[in-house]
NUTORDREN-315180 format. One record per residue (C-alpha): chain; x, z, y; residue number from 1. Coordinates in steps of 0.02 Angstrom, whole numbers, plus 32768, in hexadecimal, padded with zeros to 4 digits. Each point is the difference from the previous one (the first is absolute). Layout:
N
> A,X,Z,Y,NUM
...
***
This chain:
201
> A,8000,8000,8000,1
> A,8039,7FDC,80B1,2
> A,801A,8094,8072,3
> A,7F66,8022,806C,4
> A,7FFD,806F,8099,5
> A,7F65,803C,805C,6
> A,802D,7FFF,80B7,7
> A,7F87,808A,8030,8
> A,7FFC,80BD,8006,9
> A,7F44,8000,7FE1,10
> A,7FD4,8065,7F63,11
> A,7F5B,7FA1,7FFB,12
> A,8057,7F57,7FF0,13
> A,8076,8045,7F7D,14
> A,7F70,8044,7F99,15
> A,7FA5,7F59,8007,16
> A,809B,7F9E,7FD0,17
> A,801C,8071,7F69,18
> A,7F58,7FCA,7FBB,19
> A,804F,7F56,7FDB,20
> A,807B,8050,7F88,21
> A,8094,7FBC,8061,22
> A,809E,8064,801E,23
> A,803B,800C,80B4,24
> A,8067,8065,807A,25
> A,7FC9,803C,80AA,26
> A,8067,7FDB,809B,27
> A,7F9F,8019,80A1,28
> A,8024,7FA1,809F,29
> A,7FFA,8059,80A6,30
> A,7FC9,7F72,8070,31
> A,7F95,801D,809B,32
> A,7F4F,7FBE,7FEC,33
> A,7FC5,7FC3,80A9,34
> A,7FA3,7F60,8026,35
> A,8050,7F88,807B,36
> A,7F9E,7FCA,8099,37
> A,7F7C,7F83,7FCE,38
> A,8026,8010,7F46,39
> A,7F67,7FF0,7F91,40
> A,7FD8,8081,7F7B,41
> A,8028,7F87,7F72,42
> A,80A4,7FCA,804E,43
> A,8031,80B4,8021,44
> A,7FDF,8038,7F4D,45
> A,805C,7F6A,7FB8,46
> A,8096,801A,8072,47
> A,8011,80B8,7FDA,48
> A,7FF2,7FE5,7F44,49
> A,8086,7F78,8007,50
> A,8073,8069,806E,51
> A,7FEF,8097,7F8E,52
> A,802D,7F94,7F6B,53
> A,8096,7FB1,8056,54
> A,8042,80AA,8038,55
> A,7FF4,804A,7F51,56
> A,804B,7F63,7FB2,57
> A,809A,8016,806E,58
> A,800E,80B5,7FC5,59
> A,7FE7,7FD5,7F48,60
> A,8054,7F58,7FE0,61
> A,7FD6,7FAC,7F5D,62
> A,7F50,8048,7FF3,63
> A,7F53,7FBA,8017,64
> A,7FA4,805F,8089,65
> A,7F45,8017,800E,66
> A,7FCA,803A,80AD,67
> A,7F58,8011,8057,68
> A,7FAB,802F,80A2,69
> A,7F4D,803B,8010,70
> A,7F9E,8006,80A2,71
> A,7F4E,8023,8034,72
> A,7FAE,7F86,8078,73
> A,7F65,8022,8069,74
> A,7FC5,7F9A,8096,75
> A,809F,7F9A,7FEC,76
> A,806B,809B,8020,77
> A,8085,8038,7F85,78
> A,7FF6,80B5,7FC8,79
> A,80A3,8036,7FB0,80
> A,8037,80B1,7FDB,81
> A,7FC4,807D,8083,82
> A,807F,8047,807A,83
> A,7FB5,80AE,7FFA,84
> A,7F5F,805F,7FD9,85
> A,7FAD,7FC3,809F,86
> A,8027,7F4D,7FD4,87
> A,7FBC,801D,7F4F,88
> A,7F5D,8044,8048,89
> A,7FEE,7F6B,8073,90
> A,801A,7F87,7F70,91
> A,7F7F,8055,7F92,92
> A,7F82,8006,808F,93
> A,801B,7F46,8017,94
> A,7FE1,7FDE,7F46,95
> A,7F68,8072,7FF4,96
> A,7F5F,7FA6,7FD2,97
> A,8054,7F56,7FFD,98
> A,8050,7F81,7F8E,99
> A,80B9,7FDC,8014,100
> A,8080,7F94,7FA9,101
> A,8097,803A,7F9C,102
> A,808C,7F80,7FF9,103
> A,8096,800F,7F8D,104
> A,8091,7F86,8004,105
> A,8075,7FFF,7F6B,106
> A,80AB,7FAE,7FF8,107
> A,806F,7FE1,7F69,108
> A,80B6,7FEA,802F,109
> A,8076,7FB1,7F82,110
> A,80B2,803A,7FDB,111
> A,8067,7FB9,808E,112
> A,7F7A,8020,8082,113
> A,7F93,7F64,7FF9,114
> A,7F43,8015,800C,115
> A,7FBC,7FD3,7F54,116
> A,7F47,801E,801D,117
> A,7F87,804F,8079,118
> A,7F47,8020,8004,119
> A,7F7C,8049,8073,120
> A,7F66,805A,7FBF,121
> A,7F69,803B,8063,122
> A,7F7A,807F,7FD5,123
> A,7F6A,8038,8066,124
> A,7FDA,80BA,8006,125
> A,7F5E,8047,8045,126
> A,8002,80B4,803E,127
> A,7F65,806B,8013,128
> A,7FEB,8059,80A6,129
> A,8075,8095,800C,130
> A,7FDF,80A0,8060,131
> A,8084,8048,8074,132
> A,800D,8097,7F8D,133
> A,8024,7F91,7F6A,134
> A,8086,7FA3,805E,135
> A,8051,80A2,803D,136
> A,7FFD,804B,7F51,137
> A,804F,7F64,7FB4,138
> A,8087,7FF3,8084,139
> A,8028,80B9,7FE3,140
> A,802E,7FD9,7F4B,141
> A,8095,7F9A,803C,142
> A,7FD2,7F70,7F8D,143
> A,7FE5,7F7F,808B,144
> A,80B1,8014,8044,145
> A,8056,7F74,7F9E,146
> A,7F6B,7F91,7FDB,147
> A,7FD0,7F5D,8055,148
> A,7F5C,801E,805C,149
> A,8018,80BC,7FE7,150
> A,7FAA,800C,7F57,151
> A,8020,7FFA,7F45,152
> A,7F71,7FB1,7FA0,153
> A,803E,804F,7F5E,154
> A,800D,80AB,8052,155
> A,7F97,806B,8074,156
> A,7FB2,7F69,8056,157
> A,7FAD,7FC0,7F62,158
> A,7F5B,804B,8039,159
> A,8009,7FA0,80A5,160
> A,7FEF,7F58,7FAA,161
> A,7F58,7FAB,7FE3,162
> A,8047,7F66,7FAB,163
> A,809B,7F96,7FE5,164
> A,7FF9,7F43,7FF9,165
> A,8099,7FB7,7FAC,166
> A,8095,8054,7FB0,167
> A,7FF8,80BE,7FFB,168
> A,80BA,800F,7FD7,169
> A,8024,7F98,809B,170
> A,7FB1,808B,8067,171
> A,806C,8080,7FA6,172
> A,8099,7F9B,8031,173
> A,802B,7F7E,7F7C,174
> A,7F8B,7F77,7FC0,175
> A,8034,8016,7F4C,176
> A,7FAA,7F69,7FB1,177
> A,8053,7F89,807B,178
> A,80A7,8059,7FEC,179
> A,7FF4,7FEF,7F43,180
> A,7FEE,7F43,8012,181
> A,8096,7FF5,8074,182
> A,806F,8068,7F8E,183
> A,7FC8,7F9E,7F67,184
> A,802D,7F5B,8053,185
> A,80B1,803F,801A,186
> A,8012,804D,7F51,187
> A,8006,80B0,8046,188
> A,7F7D,804B,7F8D,189
> A,802A,8045,7F53,190
> A,7FE2,7F7F,7F78,191
> A,7F62,8019,7F9C,192
> A,8020,8027,7F47,193
> A,7FF3,7F6B,7F8E,194
> A,7F76,7FEE,7F7E,195
> A,806E,804A,7F78,196
> A,8043,8090,8067,197
> A,7FDB,80AE,7FBF,198
> A,7F80,8063,8062,199
> A,8027,80AC,8043,200
> A,7FAE,8089,7F99,201
***
């Protein structure tokens, strides 16, 4: 198997990638995540995912690098990770009672640093209306601090969600079905046992 590195410190992405049965290392990049003036949400997510992958590839030569960036988009505005508790409250108030979009860009960087593949996946998430007390209580847990849009759908914010249209794992941070296809195309998934292979007890 080729060496695979996940260029992310996110435990959620690591947990999702493990479901594919692939071995990998974790080497996080420390790049700033700020949109350039006039940069669209899609372009921003794609650029950050590519830049993360390139930075990790330079640090780990000879490895394949899977990197990603997830953002929340509402009214055309990009909601990344909140700056502080006040910013988290403002984000959640903005999402309350509305449908927003979660966009994840994924980049696969080949050994040597060339971009081998990239993809962009969108999901729509509808929130029920939240009370100020609910928002305050959730922010007080600390969970929103490192989450795009200030919430974790698989955590304490699960009860805020009325419905998800599209990939649920994309909202968590890594669209695993699409990632599986990309890794398979580049022979980065473990080989399936042949028809005569013994089964595990």
